[in-house]
N, C-alpha and C positions, 0 to 999 in steps of 0.2 A: 208615356215618357218621351218617346221620340218626337211626337207632334209638338209637345211643349217646348222641346229643344229648338225645333225648327221655328216655332212661333217666336221664341226669344231672339233668335238670329234675325228674323225678319223685322222685329221691332227695333233691334239695335242698329241695323244697317238697312233702312227702308229703300235706299236708292239702289240696292242690289236686287236683281231678279233671281229668285231661288226656284229651281225646277222641283216642285213638290212631288214629282212622280218618281224620282230616282234617288234612292238613299245614298248611293255612292257619290252623286253630284253634290249632295248636301255636305258631305265630308270634304270633298274636294274644295268646295266653296269656303268652308271654314278654314281649311289649311291655307288656301290662297289668301284669305283675308288677314289671317294672323301673320303671315309672312310679309305681306305687301302693305300692311297698315302703316301710314306715315308715322314714322318715329324719328326724332332727331337724336343726334348724339348727346350724351349727358351734358346739360348746361353747366354743370359744376366741375367739368374736367380740369379747369385751371386750378382747382384746389386739390388735384390728385398729386400726391407726393410719393417718392420712392425712398425706401430705407433698406440698407443691406443688413441682413441678420444671418449669421452663420454661413456666409458666402452666397446667400440667395437674396435677390432683389425682390422685395415685397412692396406692394402699392397700398396706399390708404388715402382717405379723404381727410385733409387737415381742416377740421371744423373751426379751429381758432383763426384760420386765415380768412374766414368769412367776414371778419371784422365787423360783426354785428353785435351791438350791445345787448340784444335780446338773448344771444347765445350764452353770455356770462351769467344770466339769471335763471337759466334752465336747470332744473334738478337733473341728477345723473341719469335716472331712468328715461327722462324725456330726451336727453342728449343721445341716448341709444337709439330711440325711435327716429330722431333727426338724422343720425348717421345712416340708418337703414334707408330712409327716404332719399337722402342725397346719393347714396351709392347706387340705388335702383332707379333714379329719376331718368325717365326716358321720354317724358312729355306724351306718353300714351296711357300706361297703367298708373304711373306716379308722375304728377306734374309739378311745376313750380308753385302752383297754388297750394298743393298738399304740403310742400316744404314750408310755405308761409304760414299755414295753419299751425304747424308744429312750433315754428319760431314765435308765434303770437300766443303761445300756451299760457303765459301769465294773465292775459286778458280773457282768453276763451276757456280756461280750465273748467269752469262751471257750466259751460254751454255743451249741448250735445253736438260736438263736432266730430265728424268721422275722419280718421286718418288712416293711411295705408300702412301696413306692416308686412314686410317680407323677410322673414327670418333667414339667416344663413344656414341653419340646420334645425331639425326638429328631432327630439328624442321622445320615443313613445314607450311606455311601460306596457307589459304584456296585456293588461286588462283593457286598455284602450287601443293598443297597437294591433292586436289580432283582428278586431272588427274592421280597422282601417285596411288591413291587408286584404281581407275578404271583400271589402267594397271595391278595391282596385281590381281584384280578380273578376268581380261581377261586371264592372264597367268595361273591362277588356273583352269579356264575352259578348256584351251588348254591341260594342263597336265592331267586333268581328262579324256578328250576325247581320249588322246593318251595312256591311261591305267596306268598313274602314280598316285601317291598320291598327291592331291592338297595341303595338309597340309605342304608339303615340300617348297612351294613357300611363303617365308616370308623374310622381310628385315633381313640383318645380324646384324644390330644394332637397338636399340630402336628408334622408330620414334613417335613424338608427332605432332599431327595435330591441329593447332590453328584456330578456326573459329572466325574471328573478324569483324563481320558485324557491320556497324555503326548504331547508334540509332538516330532517329530524333524525336524531341518533337514538336507536333503541338500546344498543349494546356497544360498549367500547372496552378496550383493554387499557390497563394502566402501565 
């Protein structure tokens, strides 16, 4: 598993020289690369608006201010994907090209087009959530064994785990 991880890093960034003898060096390289990867400020920041709600200033991306006729033709569910892409557009993980793919939904809806989706929150039911928690624990153990900081293994967005076991009543009073 570790070797495939390093191989993937080497393929993604071939210009970097990775010391294959030191596990800690590999994690330092990854941490350095993720922090220093060139990324610009959100190119849609001019569409960022502020609204006051109950005394708090909240920010949102005003999609209508895009003034793009394609936006008006998008179904509601695709507008949610568009808002997520614009909110998270950093020209690294989510690019202007990704936003264009979503805006061109009417033409490309039947094509196999990959679009990024970064939800603001994930809700897991206990049936799927418990294995996910176990996976995080296993990844943290592996990172610690390899000399990395296990605290770096966390979800990128907030996750809520809902335990909804049913309750059965055998006897009750009237």
